[in-house]
Backbone as numpy.savetxt, mean C-alpha at the origin, in Angstrom:
# Nx Ny Nz CAx CAy CAz Cx Cy Cz
-16.49 -45.07 30.96 -15.97 -44.33 29.81 -16.05 -45.21 28.57
-16.43 -44.58 27.44 -16.57 -45.32 26.19 -15.23 -45.42 25.49
-14.94 -46.60 24.94 -13.67 -46.82 24.24 -13.95 -47.28 22.82
-13.01 -46.94 21.93 -13.06 -47.50 20.58 -12.60 -48.95 20.66
-13.20 -49.82 19.85 -12.91 -51.24 19.91 -11.55 -51.52 19.31
-10.72 -52.23 20.01 -9.40 -52.62 19.54 -9.05 -53.95 20.14
-8.34 -54.78 19.38 -7.99 -56.10 19.87 -6.94 -56.04 20.97
-5.99 -55.11 20.85 -4.89 -55.11 21.80 -5.04 -53.98 22.81
-5.17 -52.75 22.33 -5.21 -51.63 23.25 -6.19 -50.62 22.70
-7.18 -50.24 23.47 -8.21 -49.32 23.02 -7.79 -47.88 23.25
-8.30 -47.00 22.38 -8.03 -45.58 22.51 -9.27 -44.90 23.09
-9.13 -44.15 24.17 -10.30 -43.47 24.74 -10.96 -42.56 23.72
-12.27 -42.49 23.83 -13.04 -41.67 22.90 -12.63 -40.20 22.99
-12.25 -39.72 24.17 -11.86 -38.32 24.33 -10.61 -38.02 23.50
-9.67 -38.98 23.48 -8.46 -38.77 22.69 -8.78 -38.75 21.19
-9.71 -39.61 20.79 -10.12 -39.63 19.39 -10.76 -38.31 18.99
-11.59 -37.75 19.87 -12.24 -36.49 19.59 -11.23 -35.35 19.49
-10.21 -35.38 20.36 -9.16 -34.36 20.32 -8.45 -34.40 18.98
-8.11 -35.62 18.54 -7.44 -35.78 17.25 -8.33 -35.30 16.11
-9.60 -35.58 16.19 -10.53 -35.18 15.14 -10.63 -33.66 15.04
-10.76 -32.99 16.19 -10.87 -31.53 16.21 -9.59 -30.88 15.70
-8.45 -31.39 16.17 -7.17 -30.82 15.73 -6.95 -31.04 14.25
-7.42 -32.18 13.74 -7.31 -32.42 12.31 -8.12 -31.41 11.51
-9.30 -31.09 12.00 -10.12 -30.08 11.34 -9.48 -28.72 11.38
-8.84 -28.37 12.52 -8.13 -27.09 12.62 -6.98 -27.03 11.63
-6.29 -28.14 11.49 -5.15 -28.18 10.58 -5.59 -27.96 9.14
-6.71 -28.59 8.77 -7.22 -28.43 7.41 -7.69 -27.00 7.17
-8.40 -26.41 8.16 -8.91 -25.06 8.01 -7.80 -24.03 8.01
-6.68 -24.37 8.64 -5.57 -23.43 8.70 -4.74 -23.39 7.45
-5.00 -24.27 6.52 -4.22 -24.30 5.28 -4.66 -23.18 4.34
-3.71 -22.58 3.66 -3.99 -21.54 2.67 -3.70 -22.12 1.29
-4.73 -22.23 0.47 -4.57 -22.84 -0.85 -3.99 -21.83 -1.84
-3.47 -22.35 -2.95 -2.90 -21.46 -3.97 -3.97 -20.60 -4.62
-5.21 -21.07 -4.63 -6.30 -20.28 -5.22 -6.49 -18.98 -4.45
-6.22 -19.01 -3.14 -6.38 -17.82 -2.32 -5.24 -16.83 -2.50
-4.14 -17.26 -3.07 -2.95 -16.41 -3.16 -2.55 -16.10 -4.60
-3.29 -16.58 -5.57 -2.94 -16.36 -6.97 -3.58 -15.07 -7.49
-2.77 -14.23 -8.11 -3.26 -12.96 -8.64 -3.80 -13.14 -10.07
-4.57 -12.14 -10.50 -5.05 -12.02 -11.89 -5.82 -13.26 -12.35
-6.73 -13.73 -11.50 -7.60 -14.84 -11.89 -8.81 -14.29 -12.65
-9.35 -15.13 -13.51 -10.53 -14.76 -14.28 -11.77 -15.36 -13.63
-12.68 -14.49 -13.21 -13.91 -14.93 -12.56 -15.11 -14.67 -13.48
-16.05 -15.59 -13.46 -17.26 -15.39 -14.25 -18.07 -14.23 -13.71
-18.08 -14.11 -12.37 -18.76 -12.99 -11.73 -17.73 -12.17 -10.97
-17.64 -10.90 -11.33 -16.65 -10.01 -10.71 -17.34 -8.81 -10.10
-16.84 -8.36 -8.93 -17.39 -7.17 -8.30 -16.83 -5.89 -8.91
-15.80 -6.03 -9.74 -15.18 -4.87 -10.38 -15.86 -4.65 -11.73
-16.30 -3.43 -12.02 -16.98 -3.15 -13.31 -16.12 -3.58 -14.49
-16.77 -4.15 -15.48 -16.07 -4.69 -16.64 -15.94 -3.63 -17.73
-15.29 -2.53 -17.39 -14.97 -1.51 -18.39 -13.73 -0.77 -17.93
-13.01 -0.22 -18.89 -11.73 0.40 -18.59 -11.92 1.82 -18.05
-11.26 2.10 -16.94 -11.25 3.44 -16.37 -9.83 3.99 -16.48
-9.61 5.04 -17.24 -8.25 5.57 -17.41 -7.67 6.03 -16.08
-6.37 5.87 -15.89 -5.75 6.30 -14.64 -5.85 7.81 -14.44
-6.03 8.21 -13.20 -6.15 9.62 -12.89 -4.77 10.24 -12.68
-4.70 11.55 -12.87 -3.51 12.31 -12.51 -3.72 12.89 -11.11
-2.65 12.92 -10.34 -2.76 13.48 -9.00 -3.04 14.98 -9.08
-3.96 15.43 -8.23 -4.30 16.84 -8.17 -3.83 17.42 -6.84
-3.19 18.54 -6.92 -2.57 19.18 -5.75 -3.63 19.50 -4.70
-3.28 19.24 -3.44 -4.19 19.45 -2.33 -3.54 20.35 -1.29
-4.35 20.82 -0.36 -3.83 21.63 0.74 -2.83 20.81 1.55
-1.79 21.47 2.04 -0.71 20.87 2.84 0.29 20.07 2.02
0.12 20.04 0.70 1.14 19.45 -0.15 2.39 20.34 -0.15
3.52 19.71 -0.38 4.78 20.44 -0.50 5.26 20.41 -1.95
5.43 21.58 -2.55 5.87 21.68 -3.93 7.31 22.17 -3.98
8.08 21.50 -4.78 9.46 21.93 -5.02 9.53 22.58 -6.39
10.08 23.80 -6.42 10.22 24.53 -7.67 11.68 24.82 -7.94
12.05 24.68 -9.19 13.40 25.04 -9.60 13.33 25.81 -10.92
13.88 27.02 -10.90 13.90 27.87 -12.08 15.32 27.92 -12.61
15.48 27.58 -13.87 16.79 27.60 -14.50 16.79 28.62 -15.63
17.76 29.54 -15.57 17.91 30.57 -16.59 19.37 30.64 -17.02
19.65 31.27 -18.16 21.05 31.42 -18.59 21.89 32.21 -17.60
21.22 33.06 -16.82 21.92 33.88 -15.83 21.76 33.23 -14.45
22.84 32.67 -13.87 22.73 32.03 -12.56 22.20 32.95 -11.48
22.52 34.24 -11.55 22.04 35.18 -10.54 20.52 35.33 -10.61
20.01 35.28 -11.80 18.56 35.35 -11.97 17.89 34.08 -11.42
18.52 32.95 -11.60 17.97 31.70 -11.09 17.89 31.72 -9.57
18.93 32.25 -8.94 18.98 32.29 -7.48 17.90 33.18 -6.90
17.42 34.13 -7.67 16.36 35.01 -7.19 15.07 34.24 -6.92
14.83 33.20 -7.72 13.56 32.48 -7.63 13.66 31.16 -6.86
14.86 30.63 -6.75 15.00 29.31 -6.14 15.26 29.41 -4.65
14.54 28.59 -3.89 14.77 28.54 -2.45 16.10 27.88 -2.15
16.56 27.02 -3.05 17.86 26.37 -2.92 18.65 26.63 -4.18
19.87 27.07 -4.04 20.71 27.32 -5.20 21.08 26.02 -5.87
21.39 26.08 -7.15 21.75 24.87 -7.89 22.98 24.21 -7.31
23.89 25.02 -6.75 25.09 24.44 -6.14 24.78 23.71 -4.85
23.59 23.95 -4.31 23.23 23.31 -3.05 22.34 22.11 -3.20
22.19 21.61 -4.40 21.30 20.48 -4.63 21.98 19.13 -4.44
23.28 19.15 -4.16 23.97 17.88 -3.93 23.45 17.25 -2.64
23.18 15.97 -2.67 22.66 15.30 -1.48 21.21 15.64 -1.22
20.49 15.99 -2.26 19.09 16.39 -2.13 18.24 15.18 -1.76
17.49 15.27 -0.67 16.61 14.18 -0.25 15.28 14.76 0.19
14.37 13.89 0.64 13.03 14.34 1.00 13.05 15.30 2.17
13.91 15.04 3.16 13.99 15.92 4.32 14.43 17.32 3.91
15.42 17.39 3.03 15.89 18.68 2.54 14.80 19.37 1.72
14.10 18.57 0.92 13.04 19.13 0.09 11.92 19.71 0.94
11.64 19.12 2.09 10.62 19.65 2.99 10.98 21.06 3.44
12.28 21.28 3.67 12.74 22.59 4.13 12.68 23.62 3.01
13.07 23.18 1.82 13.18 24.11 0.69 12.01 23.99 -0.29
10.88 23.56 0.19 9.70 23.47 -0.66 8.66 24.48 -0.19
7.58 24.57 -0.95 6.52 25.53 -0.65 5.25 24.78 -0.30
4.64 25.15 0.82 3.46 24.46 1.31 2.20 25.07 0.71
1.32 24.21 0.23 0.04 24.67 -0.29 -0.87 24.98 0.91
-1.33 26.19 0.98 -2.15 26.62 2.11 -3.57 26.06 2.01
-4.32 26.24 3.08 -5.68 25.70 3.12 -6.59 26.33 2.06
-6.27 27.55 1.66 -7.07 28.18 0.60 -6.63 27.77 -0.80
-5.63 26.85 -0.87 -5.19 26.32 -2.15 -4.13 27.13 -2.85
-3.54 28.09 -2.16 -2.56 28.96 -2.80 -1.15 28.68 -2.27
-0.17 29.10 -3.08 1.23 29.04 -2.71 1.85 30.40 -3.03
2.68 30.87 -2.11 3.34 32.14 -2.33 4.80 31.90 -2.71
5.18 32.31 -3.91 6.53 32.11 -4.41 7.29 33.44 -4.41
8.61 33.37 -4.30 9.41 34.60 -4.33 9.19 35.38 -5.63
8.94 36.69 -5.49 8.76 37.61 -6.61 7.49 37.33 -7.42
7.16 36.05 -7.61 5.96 35.73 -8.41 4.70 36.12 -7.66
4.70 35.90 -6.34 3.54 36.21 -5.53 2.67 34.99 -5.28
1.40 35.21 -5.00 0.47 34.15 -4.64 -0.14 33.53 -5.90
-0.06 32.20 -5.96 -0.61 31.47 -7.11 -1.52 30.36 -6.59
-2.71 30.25 -7.14 -3.62 29.19 -6.71 -3.34 27.93 -7.51
-3.05 26.83 -6.79 -2.69 25.58 -7.46 -3.54 24.39 -7.00
-4.33 24.57 -5.98 -5.15 23.45 -5.47 -6.11 22.97 -6.54
-6.14 21.64 -6.73 -7.02 21.04 -7.72 -6.39 20.89 -9.08
-5.16 21.42 -9.24 -4.47 21.31 -10.52 -3.53 20.11 -10.52
-3.29 19.55 -11.69 -2.24 18.55 -11.81 -0.90 19.27 -11.79
0.19 18.53 -11.67 1.51 19.16 -11.66 1.79 19.88 -12.97
1.38 19.29 -14.09 1.58 19.94 -15.39 0.76 21.21 -15.51
-0.48 21.17 -15.01 -1.31 22.37 -15.05 -0.74 23.46 -14.15
-0.25 23.06 -12.97 0.35 24.04 -12.07 1.60 24.65 -12.69
2.37 23.85 -13.41 3.57 24.36 -14.07 3.22 25.45 -15.08
2.15 25.23 -15.85 1.73 26.22 -16.84 1.32 27.53 -16.17
0.57 27.43 -15.07 0.10 28.63 -14.36 1.28 29.41 -13.78
2.24 28.69 -13.18 3.40 29.36 -12.57 4.30 29.95 -13.65
4.43 29.26 -14.77 5.25 29.78 -15.87 4.65 31.08 -16.41
3.33 31.16 -16.47 2.69 32.40 -16.95 3.01 33.56 -16.02
3.00 33.29 -14.71 3.34 34.35 -13.76 4.83 34.69 -13.82
5.64 33.67 -14.11 7.09 33.88 -14.17 7.50 34.69 -15.39
6.71 34.66 -16.46 7.04 35.37 -17.68 7.08 36.89 -17.51
6.48 37.38 -16.43 6.53 38.81 -16.17 7.93 39.26 -15.76
8.76 38.31 -15.36 10.10 38.64 -14.89 11.20 38.12 -15.82
11.00 36.95 -16.40 12.02 36.36 -17.26 11.35 35.52 -18.33
11.87 35.59 -19.55 11.23 34.91 -20.68 11.93 33.63 -21.09
13.15 33.44 -20.68 13.92 32.28 -21.13 14.21 31.32 -19.99
13.25 31.16 -19.10 13.44 30.29 -17.94 12.84 28.91 -18.18
13.46 27.93 -17.56 12.93 26.57 -17.56 12.47 26.24 -16.14
11.22 25.82 -16.02 10.63 25.59 -14.70 10.43 24.11 -14.45
10.79 23.65 -13.25 10.55 22.28 -12.81 9.66 22.32 -11.58
8.57 21.59 -11.61 7.65 21.50 -10.47 7.52 20.05 -10.06
7.81 19.76 -8.80 7.72 18.39 -8.30 6.95 18.36 -6.98
6.35 17.22 -6.73 5.65 17.00 -5.47 6.60 16.33 -4.49
6.83 16.98 -3.35 7.77 16.43 -2.37 7.16 15.25 -1.63
5.93 15.39 -1.17 5.28 14.32 -0.40 4.74 13.26 -1.35
5.64 12.63 -2.08 5.28 11.66 -3.12 5.59 10.26 -2.61
4.64 9.66 -1.91 4.88 8.36 -1.30 3.58 7.58 -1.20
3.72 6.30 -0.90 2.57 5.42 -0.66 2.82 4.66 0.63
1.78 4.48 1.41 1.88 3.76 2.68 1.18 2.42 2.54
1.87 1.34 2.90 1.31 0.00 2.80 1.26 -0.58 4.21
0.05 -0.95 4.65 -0.16 -1.43 6.02 -0.88 -2.77 6.01
-0.94 -3.38 7.18 -1.70 -4.62 7.34 -0.85 -5.85 7.11
-1.46 -6.86 6.48 -0.82 -8.16 6.33 0.12 -8.22 5.13
1.21 -7.46 5.25 2.28 -7.51 4.26 3.57 -7.83 4.99
4.57 -8.25 4.24 5.83 -8.67 4.85 6.54 -7.51 5.53
6.56 -6.35 4.89 7.29 -5.20 5.44 6.44 -3.94 5.32
5.46 -3.75 6.24 4.63 -2.55 6.17 5.47 -1.29 6.37
5.04 -0.21 5.73 5.78 1.04 5.88 5.38 2.06 4.84
6.11 3.17 4.84 5.89 4.25 3.90 7.01 4.21 2.86
6.63 4.23 1.59 7.60 4.05 0.51 7.50 5.22 -0.48
8.67 5.73 -0.87 8.72 6.83 -1.83 8.38 6.33 -3.23
7.69 7.17 -3.99 7.34 6.84 -5.38 8.33 7.53 -6.30
9.02 6.74 -7.11 10.04 7.28 -7.99 9.63 7.20 -9.46
8.46 6.68 -9.74 7.98 6.61 -11.12 6.58 7.19 -11.19
6.24 7.69 -12.37 4.96 8.39 -12.52 3.78 7.44 -12.43
3.92 6.24 -12.96 2.84 5.27 -12.92 3.29 4.02 -12.17
2.75 3.83 -10.99 3.05 2.66 -10.17 1.74 1.95 -9.88
1.63 0.66 -10.24 0.36 -0.03 -10.00 0.35 -0.67 -8.62
-0.80 -1.18 -8.23 -0.98 -1.68 -6.88 -0.11 -2.90 -6.59
0.16 -3.71 -7.60 1.02 -4.87 -7.39 2.47 -4.45 -7.14
2.91 -3.41 -7.84 4.26 -2.90 -7.62 4.38 -2.30 -6.23
3.32 -1.62 -5.78 3.34 -1.04 -4.44 3.41 -2.14 -3.38
2.64 -3.21 -3.56 2.68 -4.32 -2.62 4.04 -5.02 -2.66
4.64 -5.07 -3.84 5.96 -5.70 -3.97 7.01 -4.93 -3.18
6.89 -3.60 -3.12 7.83 -2.81 -2.33 7.74 -3.17 -0.85
6.55 -3.61 -0.41 6.36 -4.01 0.98 6.57 -5.51 1.16
7.16 -6.17 0.18 7.46 -7.59 0.31 6.31 -8.50 -0.06
5.25 -7.97 -0.64 4.05 -8.70 -1.04 3.17 -9.00 0.18
1.94 -9.42 -0.10 1.00 -9.82 0.94 1.51 -11.10 1.60
1.45 -11.17 2.92 1.94 -12.38 3.58 0.92 -13.51 3.46
1.27 -14.67 4.01 0.46 -15.87 3.83 -0.97 -15.68 4.33
-1.13 -14.97 5.43 -2.46 -14.82 6.03 -3.09 -13.48 5.69
-2.61 -12.81 4.66 -3.26 -11.60 4.20 -4.45 -11.93 3.31
-5.52 -11.20 3.48 -6.74 -11.46 2.72 -6.69 -10.70 1.40
-6.33 -11.40 0.35 -6.22 -10.77 -0.96 -7.58 -10.42 -1.55
-8.65 -10.92 -0.94 -9.99 -10.58 -1.40 -10.46 -9.25 -0.82
-9.77 -8.76 0.20 -10.19 -7.53 0.88 -8.98 -6.62 1.09
-8.61 -5.91 0.05 -7.52 -4.94 0.11 -8.12 -3.55 -0.07
-7.91 -2.69 0.92 -8.49 -1.35 0.87 -7.47 -0.34 0.37
-7.93 0.57 -0.48 -7.13 1.70 -0.93 -7.79 2.96 -0.39
-7.05 3.71 0.43 -7.55 4.97 0.99 -6.89 6.10 0.22
-7.68 6.93 -0.42 -7.16 7.97 -1.30 -7.70 9.33 -0.91
-6.80 10.29 -0.77 -7.19 11.67 -0.48 -7.40 12.41 -1.80
-8.54 13.06 -1.92 -8.84 13.85 -3.11 -9.20 15.26 -2.69
-9.35 16.14 -3.66 -9.72 17.52 -3.35 -11.12 17.59 -2.76
-11.91 16.53 -2.95 -13.27 16.49 -2.41 -13.37 15.70 -1.12
-12.26 15.20 -0.61 -12.28 14.43 0.63 -11.67 13.05 0.45
-11.77 12.23 1.49 -11.16 10.90 1.48 -12.09 9.89 0.81
-11.49 8.96 0.07 -12.22 7.85 -0.56 -11.62 6.55 -0.08
-12.47 5.56 0.18 -12.02 4.22 0.55 -12.63 3.23 -0.42
-11.77 2.45 -1.06 -12.23 1.46 -2.04 -11.66 0.10 -1.67
-12.51 -0.91 -1.66 -12.06 -2.27 -1.32 -12.01 -3.11 -2.59
-10.88 -3.84 -2.74 -10.66 -4.61 -3.96 -10.30 -6.05 -3.65
-10.62 -6.91 -4.61 -10.13 -8.28 -4.64 -8.97 -8.28 -5.63
-7.73 -8.31 -5.13 -6.58 -8.20 -6.03 -6.25 -9.51 -6.72
-7.03 -10.57 -6.45 -6.87 -11.79 -7.24 -7.68 -11.72 -8.52
-8.53 -10.70 -8.63 -9.41 -10.53 -9.79 -8.67 -9.80 -10.91
-8.63 -10.40 -12.07 -7.91 -9.81 -13.21 -8.50 -8.47 -13.62
-9.78 -8.26 -13.38 -10.44 -7.03 -13.80 -9.91 -5.79 -13.10
-9.10 -5.96 -12.06 -8.59 -4.80 -11.34 -7.72 -3.93 -12.23
-7.12 -4.52 -13.27 -6.25 -3.74 -14.13 -7.02 -2.69 -14.93
-8.34 -2.82 -14.99 -9.17 -1.83 -15.68 -9.75 -0.79 -14.73
-9.44 -0.91 -13.44 -10.01 -0.01 -12.44 -9.19 1.28 -12.34
-9.86 2.36 -11.93 -9.15 3.63 -11.73 -8.24 3.58 -10.51
-8.39 2.55 -9.68 -7.54 2.40 -8.50 -6.38 1.43 -8.76
-6.24 0.97 -9.99 -5.15 0.05 -10.30 -3.80 0.74 -10.14
-3.74 2.02 -10.53 -2.51 2.78 -10.37 -2.55 3.57 -9.06
-1.43 3.56 -8.38 -1.30 4.23 -7.09 -1.04 5.71 -7.33
-1.65 6.56 -6.49 -1.41 7.99 -6.52 -0.63 8.41 -5.28
0.07 9.54 -5.33 0.79 10.00 -4.15 -0.12 10.09 -2.93
0.41 9.66 -1.79 -0.28 9.70 -0.49 -1.37 8.64 -0.34
-1.48 7.71 -1.28 -2.42 6.60 -1.10 -1.99 5.74 0.08
-2.97 5.15 0.74 -2.72 4.17 1.81 -3.35 2.85 1.38
-2.54 1.80 1.35 -3.03 0.47 1.00 -3.05 -0.37 2.26
-4.22 -0.90 2.60 -4.37 -1.70 3.82 -4.87 -3.09 3.45
-4.09 -4.11 3.83 -4.45 -5.50 3.56 -5.02 -6.10 4.84
-6.28 -6.53 4.76 -6.93 -7.11 5.93 -6.43 -8.54 6.18
-6.49 -9.01 7.45 -6.08 -10.39 7.74 -7.18 -11.37 7.35
-6.79 -12.59 7.04 -7.75 -13.65 6.78 -8.34 -14.13 8.10
-9.49 -14.78 8.03 -10.13 -15.29 9.24 -9.29 -16.37 9.90
-8.43 -17.03 9.14 -7.60 -18.09 9.69 -6.46 -17.60 10.55
-6.25 -16.28 10.57 -5.16 -15.77 11.39 -5.54 -15.86 12.85
-4.59 -16.29 13.70 -4.90 -16.63 15.08 -4.22 -15.65 16.04
-5.01 -14.81 16.69 -4.51 -13.89 17.72 -3.31 -13.08 17.26
-3.37 -12.57 16.03 -2.32 -11.69 15.55 -1.05 -12.39 15.13
-1.02 -13.73 15.21 0.17 -14.45 14.80 0.15 -14.65 13.29
1.27 -14.39 12.65 1.33 -14.50 11.19 1.10 -15.93 10.74
1.67 -16.89 11.44 1.45 -18.29 11.11 1.25 -19.06 12.40
0.09 -19.66 12.56 -0.18 -20.44 13.75 0.38 -21.85 13.56
1.17 -22.37 14.52 1.85 -23.66 14.34 0.92 -24.85 14.54
-0.06 -24.98 13.63 -1.00 -26.09 13.74 -0.28 -27.42 13.70
0.63 -27.57 12.76 1.31 -28.85 12.58 2.11 -29.24 13.81
2.84 -28.28 14.39 3.65 -28.56 15.57 2.78 -28.97 16.75
1.69 -28.22 16.97 0.81 -28.55 18.09 0.12 -29.89 17.86
-0.33 -30.12 16.65 -0.99 -31.38 16.33 -0.06 -32.57 16.56
1.20 -32.43 16.12 2.17 -33.51 16.30 2.47 -33.73 17.78
2.59 -32.62 18.54 2.90 -32.74 19.97 1.79 -33.44 20.73
0.54 -33.08 20.46 -0.57 -33.71 21.16 -0.72 -35.17 20.76
-0.51 -35.45 19.46 -0.57 -36.84 19.01 0.47 -37.70 19.72
1.67 -37.17 19.83 2.73 -37.91 20.54 2.37 -38.13 21.99
1.80 -37.08 22.62 1.40 -37.21 24.02 0.36 -38.31 24.21
-0.62 -38.34 23.29 -1.68 -39.35 23.41 -1.12 -40.75 23.25
-0.20 -40.93 22.30 0.40 -42.25 22.08 1.20 -42.71 23.29
1.96 -41.77 23.86 2.74 -42.12 25.05 1.83 -42.43 26.22
0.76 -41.63 26.36 -0.20 -41.86 27.45 -0.84 -43.23 27.33
-1.21 -43.62 26.11 -1.84 -44.91 25.92 -0.84 -46.07 26.12
0.42 -45.79 25.83 1.42 -46.84 26.04 1.73 -47.04 27.51
1.84 -45.95 28.27 2.14 -46.04 29.70 0.94 -46.52 30.49
-0.21 -46.01 30.10 -1.44 -46.35 30.83 -2.39 -47.12 29.93
-2.09 -48.33 29.64 -2.98 -49.12 28.76 -4.35 -49.31 29.39
-5.37 -49.27 28.58 -6.73 -49.48 29.08 -7.15 -50.91 28.82
């Protein structure tokens, strides 16, 4: 067996090789700040260098719409509302699912007295105008509220707290959505973040480098209802473990080798 030259006690070459390999693993397992810093400026960017205005969500089949009609006459309001105003206390998403109207596959919704109204492909403001026009046949002094019940974003993959989160503001950007999930974890690949978006024309999948500052000019910078954000793992992630204990294993093996060489001197 080949040994490294030493005056007092030689270290076997196999032990030296083990230390060398483990040292390389330890270095490769490190995550630098460059990999985790957002809004960096790159000379070459995969994101187009022009501003794309944020889109408005367009109603799709199977969406749940909540409508509330308010008139000076409470009895008239109750005619159109699935839930009376006195019953709105404790209103939550589960309750809204029961008292909302489902958009059918043909893009229409049937409302009390108003009848069938086509809303698929319209924004909420556009749908409000269409429903108000139909409502004017019955009452002229009504105030209409139209809301989307299934208003949430799902964040999956390498984040601290994956899950489905309700959207409470009209404009929520991708960083705010990730913040709701506790941000990307140490081994999340910030260079490969996918946004899955349902549109009236079908599903779209877009992959982004969220460390790139140019993302703020992208049409996917703002989250839309029902978006799914998926953060891929980095290559350094080991068998699904969030953090592989390179340092602990390296220290343990080093200690073992030192003890072995002390007990069994060559």
